N, C-alpha and C positions, 0 to 999 in steps of 0.2 A: 231301541237300539243304547246299549251301554256307553260310559263316558268312555271308556278305554276303546270301545270300536269308534266313536267319534275318533277321538284323536288319531287313530291309525288310519284313519282316512284324510284328515286333513292333507291339504296341499304343500307339495314337496320345500317351500321355502317356510311357510307359516311353521311347517315341522323343524325344521331345522333352527328356525328361532326359539321354538319353544323347547328344543332339545336343550341348547347353548342354556338358555334362562334356569332350567332345570339342573343343568349338571354344574352353574356356577352356585345356584344355591345350594346344592348337596355339598360341594366344595366345602362352602362355609359354613354347613350345619355340622358335618364332618368335623371341622377344624376346631367348632367351638366345645364339640364333646372331644376332642382332646385334648382340653385344656392349656397345658403350657409345654405339653410333650413334644409339640412339631418346633419348638424353638432352640436352637443348636444349645444353647446355654445349659438349658435346661433337660436336655436329652438324656435317659436313664437316671435322671435325679427322683426322687420319691416324688409323686405328684403331690400328694397329701401336704407335707412339708414345702414342696415349693409354692403352693396355695396360700399355707398360714404366713410363708414370709412375703407376700406379696400382698397381703391382705389390707396394709397402710397404703400401697401405692394408688396412682392416679393413672387412669387412662385418658388422654388428652384427642379431643379432635382438632387436630389442626388444619386449618386452612392451605391452599398451596400458597407457595412464595413466601412462607412464614420460616424464619431464622431460628433453628433450633439452640447453635451455638455458635457463636464469632469469635473470631481469631483475640487474642489477648483479654479475653474476658476470662474470670474464675469460673469454674466448673464445679456443683454440689450433685449432678444428679446422672445417672446412667440412663440411656434412650432406648427403647427396643423397638422397631417400627410393628405392630401390627396387620397393617394394611396401608397403601397408598407408596408413592416412590419417595424417596427421599437421597439425597447426593450429598457427599463431600466434598467439597471445592477445596483441591491442594493449591492452588495459583490464586493469588488474590483478585485476577482479572476474568475470573471463571472460565478460564480455557479449559473447553471439552477436551482437549487430549491430556488433561489434569485433571479429572473429576472421577471419584470411587461411588458406584453405586451400593448404598445400604439397603439390603434386599430386604422385605418382610422377616423378623427374628433375628436379622443382625445386632449389634449391640453397637451404639455410638456411644462417645464421651467417656469409654471407657479408663483410654490412657490418661485424659487427666484426673480423672478416681484413681489411679492407681499411684502416679508421681505426684499429684497435689498442683501442676503446673498451670500457669495459663492456656487454654484451648490454640493451637496453632492451626485450624481450620475452618472455614465455613462451611457450615452443615443446614441443608437447606430443605422443604419442605418441595418436590416440584409437582407435588398433585394435591388433593386433600387425602389428610393421612391419618390414620389413630394411632396413637404415639405410648406405648407403656413408658412413663417416669417414675425410677426407680433411686430414689435418694441414697447417698453414698454410704449413710450410717446403713441404712436394709441391704446395700448392695453389699459390704462388710463382714457387718456383722451376722447378716441372718442368712443370706444368700451363701457366700464363701464357706461358710461354717458346714453347707449341706454336702455330703458324698457324690462326686462326680461334676459337682459345679467347677470347682475352681481348672480342673481337667480339663473342661469344656472351653472355659476361657482360656487357656494356653492354647489350644488347638485352632480355637478361632483368631489371635493374637498372631499366631504362626503365620496362617493364610491370609490374613490384612497384610502382613509383614513381605509375604513373598508376593501379593499382588504390586504393594507401593514399589518393591525391588523392581520388579520390571516395568512399571512404569519409570521408574529414575533411569534404568539402563536405556528406555527409548528416548527418554528426555536428553541424555546423554549424547547419544548416536547423532539426535537431531541436531545438538549444540556442536558438534564435531562437524556435521556438514552443512550448517550454516557458517563455521567457521572458512571452510573448504571453498565455498560459494562469498563469499565476503574477502577472499583471497582473489578469487577469480574475476568478479568483478573490479578489484583495483585495478591488476593485469590489465584489464578491456579499458579501464578508463586511462591507464597510461597508454594504450596503443590508438585509442579515438585520441586523444591530445594531441599525440605524434604526428595525426594526418594532418592537422591546423597547423596553419603558421601563425606561433603563437611567439617568435623572436623577435626581441626590439634593437634596433629597430629593423623593419622592413625595408630590404635593397639596400643596403648603405651603400653599392656602388654607384647608385643614380641618384644626381644631383638637383632633377628637375620634378620630383615628387619627394612627399612624407608619406607611409603609411603605417598602422598600427591595427589590430584587432585585438578583442579579450572575446574569452569565454567562459562562463560558468554555467554548471548544468545543477538542476535543482535536486536531482538525484545522482547518484555514485557516478552514471553513463547518464548522458541527455541523448537530445534528438538534433538540437542547433548544429549549426556549422557554418563556416565561412570559409573562403581560400581566395588566393588570388597569386598570378606569376605573369609572366610574361609570354606571350606568344610567337612575340617579334622583339626585335631589340626598342623601336618605337613603342608595342602595343600592350597594354596589362590588361588582363582578363582581370576578372573579380566578379564574387559573387556572396551571397549570402541565405540560410535558409534554416527555415524550423521544419522537423517531421514532426509529423502527428503523434502521439503519444509521449512515453518517457520508456528508460528501461533496456533492456538487451534490442529487443528486437527494431525497437527507434534505431538505436545506435548501428545496427545490422544496416538497415534500410540507407540510414545517413553516411556507411562506409561503401556502400553502394552507389549510392549517388555522388560521393567525390569522386569514385573513380571514373564512373563514366564522363562526369562534366571532366576530369583532365584529357581524357581522351579524345572527347569532342572538339571541347577547346582548341584544339593545334590546327587541326582540319577544319572547322565550322567558325569561322568569328563575324555572321550575320546572329546575332542574340535570338531573335526570334526563331530562325532556325535550329539552332542549338537546344531551343527549350523546346519545342517540337521532336526531333529526333530523342531528346533525354526523357521527356514523356512517354512514347511509345516503348522504349526500351524498358522504362520503370516499372510500365503498366503489364509488359510480357512478364507472365509467372507470378503476378503480387497477388496472391493467396489472402495475404492478411490484411488485404486493403487498409495497407498505409499510402499515404500519402506525404511530400511537404509541398509547402508554400517554398518560391523561390524566385530571387530578382538576380540577376545577370548583366554583366557587359564588358563593353570593350574602352579603355581610354588609350587616346592617342596621347604622349604625353608630351608630345611636341607642338600638337596643335590645340590640345584641350577638349577637343571632339571624343564627346561621351556617346555611344550609343548602346541602347539598354532594351530589356526587354523584361517584362513580370509575371509571373504565373501566381495571384494571390498573396501576395506577401507584401507586407508593410511598405509605404512609401518612404522611401530615403530622402534626407534635409540635405539643403544645401546652404551653407554660409558663405555670404559675399561680404563685401563693405556695404551694402546696400542693406544687410539684414539675413535673417534665415527663413527660409520657406520648403516647403516641402516638393519635393520633384513631381512633376504631373506624370504619373506610370500609363500605361497601355491594358485594356483590360485583357486577361487572361486565367483561365481554370488553374486549379491547382494542378502539379504535376503529379503522374502515378496514378490520379483517380479515372480519366475518361481516356480512353485511347482515339487516336485520328481526330485531334482538337488543335487550332491557331493557335499563335501568340501574336500580338502585336508589337511593332518596333516603333521606337522614340528615338530621339537624337537631342544633344542640347551641346554648349558649351562652357567648360569650368575656366574661367580667366585665371592670371595668377594668382596665387593667396586665397581662389574660393576651397571650401572644403567640402567632400561629400561626406556624410553622415548617413551610414547605415545599421539598420539594427533588429532585433526580434522582438516579437511581441511581447516577451517577459521583460520589457525596458517600459512601455507605456502603460502595458496592463497592471504594471503590478500595485495591488491594493493596500491603502491605510487601515488600522483597524476600522476605519467605518466605511469601507468599503468604497470609497472614493480612489477613481485611478489615476495612477503619477501624470498618464497624458500625452498626448504630442505637443500640446501647446507647452507645457512643463519642458520638456525638452527643448523646444524651438527658443522658450527664454535663456535656457541654461549654456545652448551653444551659442546665442548671443554675446552672453556674457564672458565667455572664456576661449572667444576665437581667436585672441593674440597668445594663448595659451599652446606648447606643445601637443602635439595629437595624444600622445601617452596622456597626458594630464589631466586632457578633456574629458577621457573615456574614463580615467580615476575618477574625476570628480562628478561624473553622470552615476556611475554605479553607487557612489558613496550619497548621494543624494536622493536617490531611488531606495538604499538602505535607508536611510533619515527619514524617508516618508512614510516607508512602510512599518516601522519602529523592528522589524528586525534583518540580521546581517543575512539568513539563511533563506531566497525567495522560493514562493512556489511554484514558479517557472525557470526552464532555463532562460539565461542572460547572457545576450550575446552582440558586440558592436565591431563594428569595422568602419574606418575612417581611412581616406585619403585626402591627400592637401595638393593641391598645385604650387609648386614653388613660384616665386617671381624670380624673373631671370635679372 
């Protein structure tokens, strides 16, 4: 059986692999015999003249991830990839949206060769490559003098400029879209802020209590919130929560939570039942799997009686003449995560001058440069030291202490605090 016949009877997969290798090798063989005519810069140019002009030029074997040109450097060469993958990065962060592929046969470095100015883009190999290196002297004195080469260079530059302009137009469009999105986020932030009772002081018409809140999102819009309002003349509802995640989805879930709470608190004054009803409603249609940690309670401003429930939120703190302590909280699951669950109920009495301090984990879990957390202990100590101050001053002192501890004003997580004090009669 001849070799040709043996090849003809090879199995399909083996035959395809051999055919592919033969085809690839044939293309390489054909390209070698084309000389330099396959390179657009030398198309239609005299092959012998081009060969003579390039006789002193090097062909570099360049490994992957090797820079050919660096922004700001002076350039004395024109490079033509003969094989491999080469990219020009117009963005210093190597943004894939601002990358130009330099195909085999294309020129790179010709602009700095023309105007003599420093290189403006990073050009690097993305795979092992063979690169023809043409010194500027050879490029100008020998190649540009050949008929047709200068015309080919103009055509190549025109095509490069067209591609760059298309990328610039796309970038400009995205920039306009980004500006529009920022405006929408700013509107969303203002709307979100308008849902939170941030006015100072809260309830100025009531002489029995002093209340104030603070909210600072880590992003443009966050997921933290607090709310407080009177459901009866003597019964104050209060809550604080932290929605999972950040951004628009969390903000929408936060708005939905506040809306439901305001409806439920008017008719359900048992915090554990309110939490159960809220949880079931938030679970309904929660395809995004977002949840919220929540502490809520009802404070009778005449007796100081506080009944409360909790769903996975940080334990509030109580500051009294005896010092500061964590409020014992009943166990309760995250709100909106699992349906048909129950929440515990506890109660205590806030005596005159007692202060209830509620917060989100953006306060206690804020980290220093070394990774140490601000911690509940630091907050408790701070509350003991500032108990004689008005509540707004306490909140501001706490926020400043967190900023000093972390070493940065803009925190990594939303920072929210709410406090209410029973005034001495």
